[in-house]
C-alpha positions in Angstrom: 10.7 29.0 -36.2 8.8 26.1 -34.6 9.4 27.7 -31.2 8.1 31.0 -32.3 5.0 29.4 -33.9 4.4 27.5 -30.6 4.5 30.8 -28.7 2.2 32.4 -31.2 -0.4 29.5 -31.1 -0.3 29.7 -27.3 -1.3 33.3 -27.4 -3.9 32.5 -30.1 -5.4 29.8 -27.9 -5.6 32.3 -25.0 -7.6 34.7 -27.3 -9.9 31.9 -28.5 -10.5 30.9 -24.9 -11.7 34.4 -24.1 -14.1 34.3 -27.0 -15.3 30.9 -25.9 -15.8 32.1 -22.3 -17.9 35.1 -23.2 -19.9 34.5 -26.4 -21.6 31.1 -25.7 -22.5 32.2 -22.1 -24.3 35.3 -23.5 -25.9 33.1 -26.2 -27.3 30.7 -23.6 -28.6 33.6 -21.5 -30.3 35.2 -24.5 -31.1 31.9 -26.2 -29.3 32.8 -29.4 -28.4 29.6 -31.2 -25.8 31.2 -33.3 -23.8 32.5 -30.3 -24.1 29.2 -28.5 -22.8 27.4 -31.6 -19.5 29.3 -31.2 -18.6 27.1 -28.3 -17.9 23.9 -30.2 -15.5 25.1 -32.9 -13.8 27.4 -30.4 -13.2 24.4 -28.1 -11.7 22.4 -31.0 -9.5 25.3 -32.1 -8.4 26.0 -28.6 -7.3 22.4 -28.1 -5.5 22.3 -31.5 -3.6 25.5 -30.8 -2.6 24.4 -27.4 -1.5 21.0 -28.7 0.7 22.6 -31.3 2.3 24.8 -28.6 3.0 21.8 -26.5 4.4 19.9 -29.5 6.7 22.9 -30.3 8.0 22.9 -26.7 8.6 19.1 -26.9 10.5 19.6 -30.2 12.8 22.1 -28.4 13.6 19.4 -25.8 14.0 16.6 -28.3 16.4 18.6 -30.5 18.2 20.1 -27.5 17.4 23.7 -28.5 19.5 25.6 -25.9 18.2 28.9 -27.1 15.2 28.1 -25.0 15.8 28.9 -21.3 13.5 26.1 -20.2 15.5 23.5 -22.2 18.8 24.9 -20.7 17.5 24.6 -17.2 16.0 21.1 -17.6 17.9 19.2 -20.2 21.3 18.1 -21.4 22.5 16.8 -24.8 23.8 13.5 -23.2 20.4 12.7 -21.6 18.5 9.6 -23.0 15.7 10.5 -25.4 12.9 9.3 -23.1 14.0 11.8 -20.5 14.4 14.6 -23.1 10.8 14.0 -23.9 9.8 13.8 -20.2 11.8 17.0 -19.6 8.9 18.8 -21.4 6.7 18.3 -18.4 9.4 17.7 -15.8 9.5 21.4 -14.7 7.1 24.1 -13.6 6.5 25.9 -17.0 6.2 22.8 -19.1 4.0 21.0 -16.6 1.7 24.1 -16.6 1.5 23.9 -20.4 0.5 20.2 -20.0 -2.0 21.3 -17.4 -3.8 23.7 -19.7 -3.5 21.3 -22.6 -5.6 18.8 -20.6 -8.1 21.5 -19.7 -8.6 22.2 -23.4 -8.7 18.4 -24.2 -11.6 17.8 -21.8 -13.3 20.8 -23.3 -12.9 19.4 -26.8 -14.2 16.1 -25.6 -17.3 17.7 -24.3 -17.7 19.3 -27.7 -17.1 16.0 -29.5 -19.3 13.7 -27.4 -21.9 16.1 -25.9 -24.2 16.1 -28.8 -27.1 14.8 -26.8 -26.8 17.5 -24.1 -29.3 20.4 -24.2 -27.8 23.3 -26.2 -27.9 25.8 -23.3 -26.2 23.4 -20.9 -23.5 22.4 -23.4 -22.8 26.1 -24.2 -22.5 27.0 -20.5 -20.3 23.9 -19.8 -17.9 24.9 -22.6 -17.9 28.5 -21.5 -17.0 27.7 -17.9 -14.3 25.3 -19.1 -12.9 28.1 -21.2 -12.9 30.4 -18.2 -10.6 27.9 -16.4 -8.4 27.8 -19.5 -8.3 31.6 -19.7 -7.0 31.8 -16.1 -4.2 29.4 -16.7 -3.3 30.7 -20.1 -2.8 34.1 -18.4 -0.8 32.5 -15.6 1.5 30.8 -18.1 2.0 33.7 -20.5 2.5 36.4 -17.8 4.3 34.4 -15.0 5.6 31.1 -16.4 6.2 31.5 -20.1 7.9 28.3 -21.4 9.1 29.9 -24.6 11.5 32.5 -23.1 14.7 32.8 -25.2 18.3 33.2 -24.1 20.3 36.0 -25.8 23.5 33.9 -25.7 22.6 30.2 -25.8 25.0 28.0 -23.8 26.8 25.1 -25.3 24.9 22.6 -23.1 22.1 22.4 -20.5 21.9 22.0 -16.8 20.1 18.6 -17.0 16.8 17.4 -15.6 16.4 16.7 -11.9 17.9 13.2 -11.6 15.0 12.0 -9.5 12.8 12.5 -12.5 15.0 10.6 -14.9 13.1 7.4 -14.4 10.5 5.6 -16.5 7.9 5.7 -13.7 8.3 9.5 -13.5 8.3 9.9 -17.3 4.7 8.5 -17.5 3.4 9.4 -14.0 2.7 13.2 -14.5 0.6 12.9 -17.7 -1.7 10.3 -16.1 -1.8 12.4 -12.9 -2.7 15.6 -14.8 -5.3 13.8 -16.9 -6.8 12.9 -13.5 -7.0 15.9 -11.3 -7.1 18.5 -14.1 -9.9 16.4 -15.7 -12.1 17.2 -12.7 -12.4 20.7 -14.3 -15.1 19.1 -16.5 -17.1 18.0 -13.4 -16.7 21.5 -12.1 -17.9 23.0 -15.4 -21.0 20.8 -15.4 -21.7 21.8 -11.8 -21.3 25.6 -12.4 -23.3 25.3 -15.6 -26.1 23.6 -13.8 -26.1 26.2 -11.1 -26.3 29.0 -13.7 -29.2 27.1 -15.4 -30.9 26.3 -12.1 -31.6 22.8 -13.1 -30.1 19.4 -12.1 -31.8 16.2 -13.4 -31.0 12.7 -14.5 -29.7 13.9 -17.9 -27.2 16.2 -16.1 -26.0 13.3 -13.9 -25.6 11.1 -16.9 -23.9 13.8 -19.0 -21.4 14.7 -16.3 -20.4 11.3 -15.2 -18.2 10.2 -18.2 -15.7 13.1 -17.7 -15.5 12.5 -14.0 -15.1 8.8 -14.4 -12.3 9.3 -17.0 -10.5 11.7 -14.7 -10.8 9.3 -11.8 -9.5 6.5 -13.9 -6.4 8.4 -15.0 -5.8 9.7 -11.5 -5.9 6.1 -10.2 -3.3 5.1 -12.6 -1.2 8.2 -11.9 -1.3 7.7 -8.1 -0.4 4.0 -8.6 2.6 5.0 -10.8 3.7 7.6 -8.3 3.5 5.1 -5.5 5.5 2.5 -7.4 8.1 5.1 -8.3 8.4 6.3 -4.7 8.9 2.7 -3.6 11.8 1.8 -5.7 13.4 5.2 -6.7 13.6 7.1 -3.4 15.2 4.1 -1.6 13.0 4.6 1.5 11.5 1.1 1.3 7.8 2.2 1.3 4.9 2.6 -1.1 3.4 5.7 0.5 4.8 8.4 2.8 1.9 10.8 3.3 4.0 13.4 1.6 2.1 16.7 0.9 2.3 16.2 -2.8 1.1 12.6 -2.6 -1.8 13.9 -0.5 -2.5 16.6 -3.1 -3.5 14.0 -5.6 -5.1 11.6 -3.1 -7.6 14.2 -1.8 -9.4 14.9 -5.1 -9.3 11.1 -5.8 -11.3 10.5 -2.6 -13.8 13.3 -3.4 -14.2 12.1 -7.0 -14.9 8.6 -5.8 -17.7 10.1 -3.6 -18.9 12.2 -6.6 -19.2 9.1 -8.9 -21.3 7.3 -6.4 -23.4 10.4 -5.6 -24.0 11.1 -9.3 -25.5 7.6 -9.6 -28.2 8.7 -7.1 -28.9 11.8 -9.1 -29.2 9.8 -12.3 -31.3 7.0 -10.9 -33.4 8.8 -8.3 -32.9 12.5 -8.8 -31.8 12.8 -5.2 -28.6 14.2 -3.5 -28.5 17.0 -6.1 -27.0 19.7 -3.9 -24.5 17.3 -2.4 -23.4 16.1 -5.8 -22.9 19.7 -7.1 -20.9 20.5 -4.0 -18.7 17.5 -4.4 -18.0 18.5 -8.1 -16.9 21.9 -6.9 -14.8 20.6 -4.1 -13.1 17.9 -6.2 -11.7 20.5 -8.6 -11.1 22.9 -5.7 -8.8 20.3 -4.1 -7.1 19.9 -7.5 -6.3 23.6 -7.4 -5.1 23.2 -3.8 -2.8 20.5 -5.0 -1.5 22.9 -7.7 -0.9 25.5 -5.0 1.0 23.0 -2.8 3.2 21.8 -5.6 4.1 25.2 -7.1 4.1 27.8 -4.4 6.6 26.4 -1.9 4.1 26.7 1.0 4.9 23.1 1.9 8.2 21.2 1.5 8.2 18.0 -0.6 10.6 15.9 -2.6 8.0 16.0 -5.4 7.4 19.8 -5.5 8.1 21.7 -8.7 8.8 25.2 -7.5 9.0 27.5 -4.5 8.0 30.9 -6.0 5.7 32.9 -3.7 4.7 35.2 -6.5 3.4 32.4 -8.6 1.8 31.0 -5.4 -0.2 34.2 -4.9 -1.5 34.0 -8.5 -2.6 30.4 -8.0 -4.2 31.3 -4.7 -6.1 34.0 -6.5 -7.3 31.5 -9.1 -8.3 29.1 -6.4 -10.3 31.8 -4.6 -12.1 33.0 -7.7 -13.1 29.6 -9.0 -13.8 27.7 -5.8 -15.1 30.7 -3.8 -17.2 32.0 -6.7 -18.7 28.6 -7.3 -19.5 28.2 -3.6 -21.2 31.6 -3.6 -23.2 30.6 -6.6 -24.0 27.3 -4.9 -25.4 29.2 -1.9 -27.5 31.4 -4.0 -29.0 28.5 -6.0 -29.4 26.0 -3.2 -33.2 26.5 -3.4 -33.3 25.3 -7.0 -31.6 22.0 -6.1 -34.6 20.5 -4.5 -34.4 16.7 -4.5 -37.4 14.8 -5.9 -36.6 11.2 -4.9 -37.4 10.0 -1.4 -35.9 6.9 0.2 -36.0 4.9 3.3 -33.4 4.7 6.1 -32.3 1.3 4.7 -31.8 1.5 0.9 -29.1 1.8 -1.7 -29.4 5.6 -1.5 -28.7 5.5 2.2 -25.7 3.2 1.7 -24.3 5.6 -1.0 -24.8 8.5 1.5 -22.8 6.6 4.1 -20.2 5.9 1.4 -20.0 9.6 0.5 -19.7 10.7 4.2 -16.8 8.3 4.8 -14.9 9.3 1.7 -15.5 13.1 2.3 -14.5 12.9 5.9 -11.4 10.8 5.0 -10.5 13.6 2.5 -10.8 16.3 5.1 -8.7 14.2 7.6 -5.9 14.1 5.0 -6.4 17.8 4.3 -6.1 18.7 7.9 -2.9 16.7 8.4 -1.4 18.1 5.2 -2.1 21.8 5.8 -1.9 21.9 9.6 1.9 22.5 9.8 1.5 25.5 7.5 -1.6 26.8 9.4 0.1 26.3 12.8 3.2 28.3 11.7 1.0 31.1 10.3 -1.4 31.3 13.2 0.7 30.3 16.2 4.3 30.8 15.0 5.0 27.1 15.8 6.9 24.6 13.7 5.0 21.3 13.7 5.4 18.1 11.7 2.5 15.8 10.9 3.8 12.4 9.8 2.5 8.9 8.9 1.5 8.0 12.5 -1.2 10.7 12.5 -2.5 9.7 9.0 -2.5 6.0 9.8 -4.4 6.4 13.0 -6.9 9.0 11.8 -7.5 7.8 8.2 -7.5 4.0 8.6 -10.8 3.6 10.7 -12.8 5.3 7.9 -11.4 2.9 5.3 -12.2 -0.1 7.5 -15.8 1.0 7.9 -16.1 1.8 4.2 -14.8 -1.7 3.4 -17.4 -3.2 5.6 -20.3 -1.2 4.2 -19.4 -1.5 0.5 -20.6 -5.0 -0.3 -23.8 -4.7 1.7 -24.7 -1.4 0.1 -24.2 -2.7 -3.4 -26.8 -5.4 -2.8 -29.5 -3.2 -1.4 -32.3 -2.2 -3.7 -33.3 1.4 -4.4 -35.8 3.3 -2.3 -36.5 0.8 0.4 -34.7 -2.4 1.4 -34.2 -5.0 4.2 -30.7 -5.3 5.3 -31.2 -8.9 6.5 -31.7 -10.1 2.9 -28.5 -8.4 1.8 -26.5 -9.9 4.7 -28.0 -13.4 4.0 -26.8 -13.2 0.4 -23.3 -12.5 1.7 -23.2 -15.3 4.3 -20.8 -17.5 2.3 -18.5 -14.5 1.7 -18.5 -13.7 5.4 -17.6 -17.3 6.3 -14.8 -17.4 3.8 -13.4 -14.0 4.8 -13.5 -15.0 8.5 -11.8 -18.3 7.7 -9.0 -16.6 5.8 -8.5 -14.1 8.5 -8.3 -16.8 11.1 -5.8 -18.7 9.0 -3.6 -15.6 8.6 -3.7 -15.0 12.4 -2.7 -18.6 13.1 0.2 -18.7 10.6 1.8 -15.3 11.2 4.8 -15.2 13.5 3.7 -12.0 15.3 0.3 -11.3 16.7 -0.5 -8.1 14.8 -4.2 -7.9 13.9 -3.5 -5.6 10.9 -2.7 -8.4 8.4 -5.7 -10.7 9.3 -8.0 -7.7 9.3 -6.7 -6.5 5.9 -7.2 -10.1 4.5 -10.7 -10.2 5.9 -11.6 -6.8 4.4 -10.0 -7.7 1.0 -11.9 -11.0 0.8 -15.1 -9.4 2.0 -15.0 -6.7 -0.7 -13.9 -9.0 -3.5 -16.4 -11.7 -2.6 -19.2 -9.1 -2.2 -18.4 -7.7 -5.7 -18.6 -11.2 -7.2 -21.8 -12.0 -5.3 -23.4 -8.7 -6.6 -22.6 -9.8 -10.2 -24.0 -13.3 -9.6 -27.3 -12.0 -8.0 -27.8 -9.7 -11.0 -28.1 -12.8 -13.3 -31.4 -13.6 -11.6 -32.7 -16.3 -9.2 -33.2 -19.0 -11.9 -30.1 -21.2 -12.1 -30.5 -22.1 -15.7 -28.5 -20.0 -18.1 -27.0 -17.8 -15.4 -23.5 -17.9 -16.9 -24.8 -16.6 -20.2 -26.7 -13.8 -18.5 -23.5 -13.1 -16.5 -21.6 -12.4 -19.7 -24.4 -10.2 -21.0 -24.6 -7.9 -18.0 -24.0 -4.2 -18.7 -20.4 -3.2 -18.7 -21.1 -0.7 -16.0 -22.1 -3.6 -13.7 -18.9 -5.4 -14.5 -16.9 -2.1 -14.1 -18.3 -1.5 -10.6 -17.5 -5.1 -9.5 -14.0 -4.9 -11.0 -13.3 -1.5 -9.4 -14.5 -2.7 -6.0 -12.4 -5.8 -6.3 -9.4 -3.7 -7.1 -10.0 -1.7 -3.9 -10.2 -5.0 -1.9 -6.9 -6.2 -3.4 -5.2 -2.9 -2.6 -6.5 -2.9 1.0 -5.3 -6.4 1.7 -1.9 -5.8 0.1 -1.3 -2.6 2.1 -2.3 -4.3 5.3 -0.3 -7.4 4.5 2.9 -5.5 3.6 2.7 -3.2 6.6 2.1 -6.1 9.0 4.5 -8.7 7.6 7.4 -6.7 6.1 10.9 -7.6 7.3 13.8 -5.2 7.4 17.5 -5.6 7.8 20.2 -2.9 7.9 23.9 -3.9 8.3 27.5 -3.3 7.2 28.6 -6.1 4.8 32.0 -6.9 3.5 32.4 -8.1 -0.2 32.1 -11.9 -0.1 30.1 -11.9 3.1 26.6 -13.5 3.4 23.7 -12.7 5.7 20.2 -14.0 6.2 16.8 -12.3 6.4 13.7 -14.4 6.7 14.0 -17.5 4.5 16.6 -15.9 2.2 20.4 -15.6 2.1 22.1 -12.7 0.5 25.8 -12.4 -0.5 27.6 -9.2 -1.4 29.6 -10.4 -4.3 31.4 -7.2 -5.3 31.1 -3.4 -5.6 32.4 -1.6 -8.6 32.4 1.9 -10.2 30.9 2.6 -13.6 29.5 5.2 -15.9 26.1 5.8 -17.4 24.9 8.1 -20.2 25.0 11.2 -17.9 26.0 9.8 -14.5 28.7 7.9 -12.6 27.6 5.0 -10.5 28.7 2.8 -7.6 27.1 -0.6 -8.3 26.9 -3.6 -6.0 26.3 -7.2 -7.1 24.2 -9.1 -4.5 23.3 -12.8 -4.9 19.9 -13.8 -3.6 19.4 -17.5 -2.6 17.0 -19.7 -0.8 17.8 -23.1 0.5 21.1 -23.0 -1.5 19.4 -22.2 -4.8 20.1 -19.0 -6.6 16.9 -16.9 -7.2 18.4 -13.7 -8.7 21.4 -11.4 -8.9 20.5 -8.0 -7.7 22.4 -4.8 -8.7 21.6 -1.8 -6.4 23.3 1.5 -7.3 24.3 4.8 -6.0 24.4 7.3 -8.9 25.8 10.8 -9.1 24.8 13.2 -11.8 27.8 15.6 -12.3 25.8 18.3 -14.3 23.0 18.5 -11.7 25.5 17.8 -8.8 22.9 15.4 -7.3 23.1 11.8 -6.1 20.3 9.3 -6.4 19.7 5.8 -5.0 18.6 3.0 -7.3 17.1 0.0 -5.4 17.4 -3.5 -6.8 14.2 -5.5 -6.5 13.5 -9.2 -7.2 9.8 -9.2 -8.1 7.7 -12.3 -7.3 4.0 -13.0 -7.1 3.8 -13.2 -3.3 6.8 -10.9 -2.3 9.5 -8.6 -3.3 13.1 -8.6 -2.1 14.4 -5.1 -2.0 18.1 -4.2 -1.6 19.6 -0.7 -1.3 23.3 0.1 -1.1 24.5 2.9 1.2 27.8 4.5 2.0 31.1 2.7 2.2 32.7 2.3 5.6 36.3 2.9 6.9 36.8 -0.9 7.3 36.0 -1.5 3.6 32.4 -2.7 4.2 29.2 -1.2 2.7 25.9 -0.4 4.3 23.1 -2.6 2.8 19.5 -2.2 3.6 17.2 -5.2 2.8 13.5 -5.6 2.9 11.2 -8.6 2.4 8.0 -7.0 1.2 5.0 -9.4 1.0 2.3 -8.6 -1.6 4.0 -5.4 -2.6 3.1 -5.9 -6.3 -0.5 -6.4 -5.3 -0.8 -2.8 -4.3 -0.2 -1.5 -7.8 -2.1 -4.4 -9.3 -5.1 -3.3 -7.3 -4.8 0.2 -8.6 -4.7 -1.1 -12.2 -7.8 -3.3 -11.4 -9.6 -0.3 -10.1 -8.7 1.7 -13.3 -9.8 -1.3 -15.4 -13.1 -1.2 -13.7 -13.4 2.5 -14.4 -12.6 1.8 -18.1 -15.2 -0.9 -18.3 -17.9 1.4 -16.9 -16.8 4.2 -19.2 -17.3 1.9 -22.2 -20.9 1.2 -21.3 -23.3 2.4 -24.0 -25.3 4.3 -21.5 -22.3 6.7 -21.1 -22.0 7.0 -24.9 -25.6 8.2 -25.1 -25.3 11.1 -22.7 -28.7 12.7 -23.2 -31.0 10.2 -21.6 -33.9 11.8 -19.8 -33.5 15.2 -21.4 -32.7 14.9 -25.1 -31.2 17.8 -27.0 -33.7 20.0 -28.9 -33.3 23.1 -31.0 -33.4 26.3 -29.1 -35.7 28.8 -30.7 -34.2 32.3 -31.1 -35.9 35.1 -29.3 
């Protein structure tokens, strides 16, 4: 009964979304307050209906309801409860239901917290958001229905993909979807502004919270996915430039540019057209990511499905929403005239440079991701674009961005002198150069990557702290008190920039100073890597809840003192017929020791792959620090009062 109610409420949410798409838009055009007022209760009802449908599907997984085809294909009665719950979104149909749930959640949030928005703008935003929901409700109900029944339910299910049976992947998709699906709200604000023909400071302030929240969640989601890939796939790396990894990274880059560009709209009413374009493209790249994951156009270990029919439907949705918005953008470009003017050296110019670097970086990643598919379609050639291309093409833009970021944050609006900003950063520059020189002197090799990464990290973090300190004023008395009273948005910006600096340093340090060892080891045999000794104590067979395992015991010592016992595993899931590798990792502040067990050999030995990975944990700590900065900015009261320059006023009926 719960399943049938879930299916019914999903259909009901679809019908409500159609009403919300049409009625408020007509009301805003005709300036009919009653019709515009339909948007808010419709958004609330749509979210509640979708949430009930999602809860009903989750109930089917938790109770192992094998009358549901989706549960049969993606669950098993012996599976741990956490992965039964995660099975709800660990498949194409369930993840699409989560997708549309988040679309309706952001629409409901606009209804709840958009009270200061002008009524016509709010009605149009909610109407556009409903149009997105309508498209994906239709996609789910007609091509990917999660509530399909089986005439003869089997005794048990086929199990969830073993790679997804991991805590990192249990929490990674919801955060990821809250991120790039959340950019639908930025898109809705952009299209609503184009329809209205008006972009001002109130629009910039009203649209930023949704974009910031989506960027925050996407940052956490990308960090969780990177952490999962590092320890679960057994490849010994944090990022592989996989097409699905890139699918979430591209909108993250554009959203970072959008957040900075929206500041210029809010403060100076400049860069209006560019900001609108970024909002459209950020959501457009989210749809491209959905196409990559679900159509099978590109191969990835992370992909959900390879159904060309579904891919064609998603491509049509992408064409309608992105193409339609770009056409509207072209028609309305004349109404986006900027009011603010600024000098060549100013904070506005620094933010323009920031935007260009982030946008070009995104298109570099996009080119490398899609080029193999385009080459096969256009030239009938099979090409592979791997990490060397991305590392070479992407890294220079991030280096320049890291250099510009602290300087731009210290420049005043409208007109500035760059010498004054550089003088304020003189101590930071000296410290960053000293640390880089120390790293160069101490490293065993002579790679510039580690020292350059340390310089950039120290430069960005030091610049963020200097920015905070300067904001307390020139008078030394009471500066610490004023520091504590700075707006949360200022603290959030400094924390987020510091997180970026930490991540840049950690990536460079790990890449430059990582050590790797692959060898065949007999039980009882010891070997060394770096300053550490490892001993393969034993290898034994075992069983888990729904898998069998080959588990090694490896002792990690340094200078004769035991640091840890590590237990790498090779698991086999009989129901899914699939093996997985479970790395064993000794986590420490300055390094991780990472051990993977491979195949057994004819002479009785086992292949062991070992890595010493300096500063690995700092990569994900940097992601969390960036997300914390986003959270601090989001909690600023200026975001809670979203009306600002253009307060809501009653709309007279005509």
